[in-house]
N, C-alpha and C positions, 0 to 999 in steps of 0.2 A: 796084768792089766791090758785089756784090749784097747787099741789105739784110738778108737772112736767111741769109747764107752759113754753111752747116754747122750751123745750129740744128736740133735734132730736135723736130719738131712732131707731136703726136697729135691727129687731127681726127675727131670723131664725126659720124655722119650724112653721111659723105663721098662717098657713091656717086652723089649727084645734087644738083641745085639749088645753093644757096649753099655747101654743104659741098664739093661737087666743084669749084666755081669757086675756093674757098679753097685746096683742095689743089693745083690747077693753078697758082694764083698763088704759093703758097709754093715749089713746085718751081722755078718760073721765077726766084724770088728766091734760089735756092741752098740751100733747106732740104732736110733729110732728112725724109721724111713717112711717117707711119703712118696709112693710111686705114681707118676703122672704120665698119661698117654691119651691118645685120642679115641681108642676103641675100648669100650668097657669090658668086653669079653677077654681081651688080651691083658688088660689091667688085672682082672680077677685071677687069671691064670698065673700072672707074675707074682701077685700077692701070695697065692697058695704056695708057689715055689720058694718064696722068701721065708714064709713061716716054717716050711719044712726044713730049710737050711738052718734056721734058728734052733729048731728042735734037735736037729742032728748035732749042733754045737753045744747042746745043753743050755741054751739061752731061753729066757721066758719070752713068749709072744704077747703076754699081757703083764701089766704092772699096775697094781692098785685098781684093778678092774678096767684099765685103759689099754686098748690095743697099741702095741708098739710098732706095728706095720700097717699102714693105710694105703689104699689104692683109690685114686681119684681120676675120673675121666675129664680131661681138660684139653682144649685147643689153645696152644700158646699164642696164636694170632689174635685171639679174642681177649681184649684187656679185662673185660668184666669177669670172664671165666678165670683168668689168672689171679685177679684180686680176690675172687671168692675162694680160690684154692689156698692162697696165703692166709686169708681170714680163718678158713677151716683148720688149717695147720696150727695157727696160733691158738685158736679155741681149744684144740685137742691137746697140744703139747706145751703151750705157753711161751714158746720161743722157736727160732729157726737159726741153727748154727751154720748150716752149709746149704748152698744152692748149687746143684750141678746142672748147668744149662746144656743138656745133651740132645734135646729134640732137634732133628734135622732131616731134610729130604734132598734127593737129587732129581732133576729133570733135565737130562743132558741133551745138548745139540750144539753143532757148530754155530758160530756167530751168524752166518748167513741163513741158517735154517731155524734158529731159535725163535719161538713165538713169544709174544708179549705175555701170554698166559703162563708159559713156562718160566719166564724171567720173574714175573711178579710173585708167583707162588713160592718159589725158592727164597726170594727176598723176604716174603712175609713170614715164613716159618723160621728160616735160619738166622735172620738178622733182626727183624721186628720182634719175633718171639723171644729172642735173647734179651732184647731191650725191655720188653714188657716184664719178664720175670725178674730181671735184676732190679729194675726200678721199683717193683712191687715189694721186694724184700729189703731194699737199701735202708729205708727209714727204720725198719725193725732192727736190723743189725747195728745201725748207728746208735739207736736207743739202748741196745744191750751193751754197746762198747766193744763188741766182738762179732766176728762172722767171717765166712769164707765163701767167695763166689768163684766157681770154676766154670770156665767157658770151653766148649768144644770147638776148636779150630780144626785145622787139617794141614798136612804138608802141601795140599793144593792151595791153601791160603798163604803159603810162603813162596812157592815156586810156580803156581799156576798149573793148568792141565788142559790138554786138548779136549775140546767139546764141553767144557765146564765153565763157561763165562759167568753164569749166574752163581753157581756153587763157589767158584773161586772168589768172586766178589764178596759173598757173604762171609767166607772164612778169613779173607783179608780184613773185612770189616770187624769181625769178632776180635781180631788182634788189636785193632784200633780201640775198640771198647775196653779191652783188658788194660791196655797201657793208660788210657784216660782214667778209668775208674780206680785203678790202683793209686793214682795220684790224688784223686778226689776223696777216696774213702780210706786210704791208708792211715792218714792222721786220726781217723775216728776209730781205729782198731779193726778195720775190715780189710782183709787181704783179698786180692783179685788176681787170678792166674788163668792161663789157658794151656790146654793140652792139644798138641798137633799130631794126631795119629797118622801113620802111613797106611799101607794097604792092610786092612784087617778083615778076617774071615767072618763077616756078618751077613745077615739076609739082604743087605743092600747090594751085595755082589752076586746074588742068585741069578740074575739075568745075563751075567757076563759069560761068554763061551769059555770052555776049558782051556783052549789054546791061548786066549788072552790072559787068563789067570796065570798060566805058566810063564808068559812073558813078564807079567807083573812080578812074579816070584824071582825071576832072573835079575830084575833090577835091584833087588834087595841083597846086600852082602851076606845076610844070614840065609839067603836062598829059601825063604818061606814067607807066608803071610803071617801077620800078627794074630794073636788070639784076643778076643774081647777081655778076657781075664787079665791080660797083660796091660791093657789100658786102665782097667779098673784098679789095678794095684797102684798105678801112678795117681789116680784120683784120690785113693784112700790116703796115700802119703801126703799129698798136697792139702787134704782136708784136715789132717791131724796136726797136733801141736808140734810134731817133729819138724814141720815145715814152717815154723813160726816166723822165720826171717825171709821167707820167699814171697815176694810181692811184685806183680807186674811182669812175671816171667811167662815165656811161651816155651813149653817143654816139648820138644819133638820126640815122638816115640815111634820110630819108623824102621827099626832094624838096621839103621845106617844108610838108608837109601839115598840120602843127600850127600854122602861122603864123596 
C-alpha cells in the first residue's frame, strides 16, 4: 500500500524545486495531486512530468474518466484566485486531504538597502499567501473531520540570516501560523506542521556565486546542499497517516547545520 493512496493534495509553488519534487513524490505515493503555480507554461510542464512519473510507477493518471493530476495557474496573493482553486479542486475530487503551502520567493537586501517594494512583495507571497491558502481549505478539512496542512518555513525562520529581513520575517511568521493553527484545528481532526529546510539545491540558488555555495556547504556537517527530493520525503511522511500524532511541529531538515 502506497502511503498517500488516493489522498487529494493541493501543492503551491509546484512547478519547480521543492514543490515539484513534492508533487512527484506524492504522485508516486498514490496521491491525486493539484499542482499550483503562477506561470501556466511551467504548470503544464510539471503536470506532464508528474503524469510520466505515475506511468513509470504503473499508476493510473485517470480514474473513472477523471484526471488524477491537475495543474492550475494561481497567484496565492490573490484571494479570489485561491478560493477558485479550492472550489475547482473540490468540484473535481470532492475533498482536499493535504495542503502543502510551498509557494515562496526571495528579494534579498540588507536592512538599510531594502526597498518597501521588496519587503511587501515577500510578505505578500510568503506570509499572506500561506494565510490565504490555509484559510481557504480550513472549513473543508474541518467539515471532513480530517486533513493536513504543511507549511514551508526555513532555518532562516529559526535563526535569521544576513540580508533577509523580509524572508526571515515571513518564515518566522509561518512558524507562528503553524503553532496557532495546530491548536485551533487539532481538535477538529486537522494536523498542521511546518518543515524548515536548510540550504537546498533549487533554482532559487541559481544567482549565488559558486564560491558562496561552497561556503554554504561548509556550514553543513554533511558538507553538501540538500536535494529537493529529501525535503519532499519529509512532506510525504508528514502528510501520511504514519505521522498521525505529529501536530504543531517544526521539523528542521538541514543536514545538521544548526548543531
